[in-house]
N, C-alpha and C positions, 0 to 999 in steps of 0.2 A: 527479325527476334529483338533486336535491342529497341528498334522504334515503337514495336508494339508493346515493349516492357514499358516505354515512356508514357505510351497512350494510355495504358492500364493504372499506371499509377496517378496519374494527372485526373482519371477518370475516378478512381476511388477515393483521392483527397478531396476532390469536388463533392463526391458524394456523401462524404463525413461532414464537410463545412455546410453543405445544404441542409442536412437533416439536425445538427444542432443550430444554425441559424449563423449567417454570416456576419452578423453585428455582434454577434457575442464575443464576449472578453474572453482572452486564452493567455494563460502563463507561457511565455515564450523564454527559453534557458539560451544564454549566451555561451557557448561552450568555451570560450576562451577564458571566462570569468566563472562559469559554473554557477551563475547567479542568474534572477530573472529580472527581463527588461522592464523597467520603469518608466513612462506608463504601460499598462499592460496593451498589446495588439489586440484589434479585432480579428475574427476568423478571415474574413475577406482580405487584409493584409497579409496574414500567414498563408494564405492560398495563393494570393500573387507571387510572395516569395519563394514558396517553394516550387510552384510551377516554373517560375524563372530557373531556379537552380536545376529542376528536371530535364527542362529543354535546352537550357544553356545559351538562352535568349532571352530579350525582354519579351514578356508574352503573358496574355490576359488568361487569367482562371476560365475553366470552362464553364459557359453559360451564367456568365456574371457581368450582368448588365451594369456599366456605369462603375466597372471595378478599375482599381488604380492600377497603371500601367508601370511595373517596375516596383522596386523593393527599396526605394528611395535612398539613393547613392549608397552610403558608408553600408547600409544592411545588407546590400548584392555581396557584398565580398565576405560577409563574416559568416560562420557556422552556427545556425541556430536548430532548434530543437525543441519539439512538443512532446512530452511525457504525462501529462497529467489532466488530459481532457476527457472526462467522463461522460459517456453517452447511453447510460442504461433508459433514460427519460426519452429519448429519439425513437424514432422509426426503425434505427439501426438494432436496437434490442431485440427485434423477432428475427433477425438475420444473424443475429451473434450469438449461437447456441454456447453457453457454458459448458466445458467438459463435463462428462458425467461423473468422474471423480469428484469434482468440487461441487456438482449438484448434490452429491450422496453424502459429503461428509462437512460443508461448508456451514458454520454456524450462522450466516446471514440466510442462507438458502434453506436451512434448516430448522432455525430456532427463532428467528425475528418474528413477530406477528404479522402475517400475510396481509390483513385489511389495511394497518397501519402504512407498510410500507408501498403499497398500491394506490392508497389514498395521497401521500405524498408526492408519488410520481406523478399522479395525473392533476395535482396542483402546482406541482414546478414546471409542466408543459405550459402553463397558462400563464404562470405567474414567477418566472425565472429568478426572480431575487427574493423567492421565498427560502426560509430557513429549512434546510434539510432535516430530516426528521427521523433519518436512519443511516446506517453506514452505506453510503452510494460508493461502493467501490468494485463492484461485480463488472464491467465494462468499459475498458479505457481505448482510446484511441491514440496511438502513438506514431508521429510523422516525423521523420529524420532525415537530413541531406546527409550526401556522404561525407565522410570526416567527424560527423557527431560523436561526442563521446561523453559517456554518464560516469563521473569518477566512482570509485568503491563507497559503495554503502550497503546498508541492510535495510531492507522493507519496512516501513513502519509496523509498528506493534509485533514484529517478528511474522508478520504475516506471510503465508506461503503467495506463490505467483502461478498464474497459468499465462502463457506466453506464446502466442500464435503468428508465425511471420507469414502475413499474406501476399506481402512483395519485397523484393530484395536481400539483406543478408546482415546476420549481425555476429559479432565476435564476442563472446562472454570472459572473463577472468574470474573463476570462483576461488575463495578461499574457505575452508570448513568451519563452522562456528565452534571450535574448542575454545574451552575456557582461556587457554593461552591466546589463541588468536582475537578473541573479543577484546580480552585486557589490551593486546598491541593495537587494535582497532581505536579503542577506545583513546589511547595516548596518542595515538596518530590524529584521530579527528578533533581532540582538546588542543594539537600543538599549532603554534603559531607559523611552524611552516608547513602545514599541512597542503597547501596549494603549490610548493615547491618540491614537494616527495611524492616520487609514485608508489605507493604502499607496498607493492612485492618489492621494491627495491632495497626495502630494510630487511631482507633474506638474506642469509648468507649461503654459500653453496651446498651446506649441509641442511638447508630450511630454517636456519635459526641464525642471529647474529647476537653477540655479547654485547658489543659497545653501542651499536647503533649508529646512525648518522644524521647530521644535522640537527644534532639536539634529542634524537629520538632513541630510546633504547627499547629495540622491536625485540619481538621473538616469535616470529611467525612460522608456522609449519609448512605449507605447500600452496601452491597457486596452480589452478586447473584451468587450462583453456578449451573451451566448446565453441565450436562453430554452429551457428543456426543456419538453414538455408530456407530457400521459398517453400510454405506450404507445411513446414516443419511446427510442431507445438511442443512447449517444454513445461514441465513443472519446476521451479524453483523452492525447495524445500524451507522450511522456516530457519531464519538466524542466519543463512549463508550470504558470507560478505561476496559483494561482486560489483564489478566495472562492466559496462557496454559500450563497444566500439561499432560504429556502422561504416563498414567499406564501401556499401552500396547504398544508393537514396531507398528507404523503406518505410512501408505503412504495417504498421503492427497490432494486433488487437489482444487485449489481455485483463487480468483482474488479480485483485487480493482478496485471499480468503483465512479466516481464523479456523480452527479446527480441534479436535479433542486428542489428536495423535501428537500435538505439539504445544500443549499447554505450559511445559516449563521453560521451552524456548521463548515462546511469546511472552508471557511475564518476564523473564529474565532481559530480554532486548528493550521492553518496554521501559524497565527499570535501570537496568546497568547500562544500557546503551543511551536512550532518547534522553532520561532525567539525568543521567550524568554527564552527558554532553551539551546538556540546557539546549536540546533539538527545540524549535518553536512549536506551540500548539499546533499551530496551522498544518503542520508535517506529521502529526501525531494519527494515526489510525482512528477516524471519527467514532464517536460513541464507544469507546475502547471497553469501559466498564459497564456501561448497558448491554453490551452483547455478552459479557461474561454472565450477568445475571439471568439474561434470556436464555443463555445456553443451559445453566443449569435448572431454570423454570421448564424447559423444553424436555431435559430429562426426567425431571420428578414428575412431570404429566405423563411421560410414557412408562414410568416405573409404576406409577399408582394405578394407571389404568391396565397394564398388561401383564404387571407383577413378572414371575419368573420366566414367563414366556418370552420375555422382552430381554430381562438382564441375561438370560442363558446365551442370547445371542451376541453379546459383548465379548469380544476379543480383550485378551490380557492388556494389550498397550490402550485400548479403550478405555478399558477398566481404569486404568492407571492415570490416564488423562482426566476422567470423571472425577475420581477420588482427588487429586491436585487441585483441580478445579473448586471442589467444594470446602475442601480443607483452606484454601486460600482466601474464597470469599466468605467463610466463618470468620477467621481471623480478621477480617478487613471489617467485617460487619460489627464485630467486636470492639476494634478499633474505633469507628464511627461511632459506636454508642457511648463510649467513655470520653468522646473528644467533645470540648466545650464550642468549637469553632463550628462554622457552617461554610458551605460553599454551594455555588449553583451550577448545575448541569446544564449542559448548552439546549438552549430552546426551551428553558425554564424559568419563570419570572423570579426574581432577586427576592430571598424570604422564604422562598416555598421550597428548598433543598434540604436533604439531610446532610448530617455533618459528614466530614471526609473520612476517608481510611488513612491510617499511616501509609507510608511507603514499604515497598518489599524489605528493605535496606533498614527499616525500621525509623525512618527519620520523620518526625511527626511534620515537619514543615513540608514534606512533600506528599501529594496525594495521586490516587488513579481511580479510585472507586468513588465516582460521584453520582448519587441516584436521586431521582425525585423521592417524594416519601411514598407514594404508592406503590413504587418499583421496588424500593427498600423493605417495603412490608411483605410484600410478596416474596422477596429473595429469603427473609428471616422465616417464614412459614415454609418456604420450598427446603430450607437446610433442616429445621426441625423434621421433614418428611424422609430427607434422603439419608442424612448421616445414618440413622439405625441400618438402613439397606445396606451402605457401602461398608459398615464396619463389620459384615457377614462376609464379604468378599475375599 
């Protein structure tokens, strides 16, 4: 059984690598430092490294003519991890069906213009260095050797996650996103001793500490352990602080999604965690503001087209999410209109962007809603249309 498992894992890894392209660069995480290797590896090198780890000996990656033999000395004894390889543009996309829940509530799946998304993917297949023009976060392949560990974090933009363990085993440690826990996480993430402190160790026997340790005054409530086994799928809700340990070599498929049932938490994570912790823009949810605008446009279009036949189908929580979305966008658009500055959104030429909105905490030097003029204009019209309807809910 163990031999068959190894063969399946090596075949699975090779299939992912072949689908993406063996010379494609990939971000590889050094588990010891929790940082990306520089320079990047290509997938051929990663495939060789992981195949060697799985087989426990120096071996070539399946069907890889001219592949490197071995993972170059020092790296063969290091624990490495790949957790950010997105594959929606590859042949794997047709084989990786996003869970029905995500297809039904995910904003990218339900609200982003389909033609724009399909055209961008088609261009990316032939021009891999083209700038992505939509949030390409639906399908990731995660490849981890035994012993890999990802430290406590919150997924970008407060996004929820679907996570399918194709092969191997994973252990998660979850901390609920209460205000108290998020404040503790923010303090820990900003601390110079973060790398020396295991986040749950700041908890006392009663789930909290008064004095903290190593200079951290924490007040975390509880930490939950969840073990995921081969073939199981898990949904991680918005905002949950979590770490991931890999006891067995593993291959995982998963994706991120924003939705209307977690608008408050999504906005809170983006502002209170990502901005306050100075998270680099590379690690933000791509097109975060654009997606919020498209979500509101989609709701406006359905409400205008179907009227009460549609709004009557919206439950209490979804209505609350749409209301929060509209109110926050209205406030942000108003702040944009009164601002004298201008900033450019991804993929838009300099000088052709609307003025930025102030942050959720009211700091005008921070921005989160950056839209091209055409989308900003559509959003303002959508707000004019939808706010009178929402006021009657």
